N, C-alpha and C positions, 0 to 999 in steps of 0.2 A: 778157532778161538775158544778157549775154555771159559765156562760161565764163572761169574764171581762167586766166592764162597758164601755159604749161608751164614747169616748173622744170628747168633744166639742172644736174644733180647735180655736174658738174665745176666749175661756177662757185659752188657752195654751200659753200665752205670756211668754217670758223669765222670767219676774219678778214673774208671778204667779207660774211657776214651781219652781223657786228658793225659793219662800216663802213656798211652799208645802214641799219641801225637807228639808228646815230649820226646819219647825215644826215637821216633822217626826224624824229628827235627835235628837231632844230633848226628844223623847219618850223612855221609857224603853223597852228593848227587851222583846218579848213575851216568854212565857215558852217554846214554840216550838223551837224558835231560840236558847235559852239557852241550851236546850237538844242537839240540833244539834251541837253547838259549843263544848260542853263538850264531845261529841262522836268523834270529829275529832282526827285522828291518822296519823300524818305526815309520820312516818316510814312505816306504813301499806300502805298508798297511794303511796309512792315512790316505795315500793316493788311491788305493783300491776303494776305500770307503767313499771317497769323493766321486769316483766313477760310478758308484752305485747310487749316487744321488744324495748322500748324506754329507753335509758340510760339517766337518768336525770342529766343534767350538775350541777356541784357544785354550781354555781352562783344561779341557780334556787332553788335547794334544801335548801340552807342556808337561802335565803330570805323567802321561804315558811315556814321553821321552825320558823324563827324569827317572822313573821307576825301571824302565827297560835298561837304561845306562847302569843303574844301581845293581840290577840283577846280573848283567854281564860282568860287572866288576866282582860281584860275589862269586861267580863261577871262576873268573880269572884267578882270584886269590884263594881258591879252594875253601871258601867259607861254607858253612851249613845254614840251614833255615834258622837254627837257633841263634847263630851269629847275626843274621839279618834282623831278627826280632830285637836283639839288644841295640843294634844301630838305629832301627826305625823308632823304637820307643825311647831312644835317647837315655839309656840306662846310665851313661857316664855323665849326664846332666850338663852337657855342653850348651852354652848359650849361643854359640855361633853355628852349630850344626844340628839341625833337627828336621828330618824328612817329613814329619807330620805338619810342619808349618809351610811347606812348599805350595 
């Protein structure tokens, strides 16, 4: 495995990082990410945590299920992270659909 590239602190201004993240957010997910998302199994994950002795609170399990479902739909419809931001932040100002109030 190759080591991560060195970071030039002079090039890491807030604006440079924001621009880099913005560019990456518009890129399609790699096949590796798509495969990973498609293999996610919320119920199996929660069952595993329960066997480890952690009783997952309802607030956490419901949010986890909702956002995992949302992520799977994002991959299914070939959306990008930038599309997800628009939906999550409710840029279209819908009063009936807002993931931040779940």
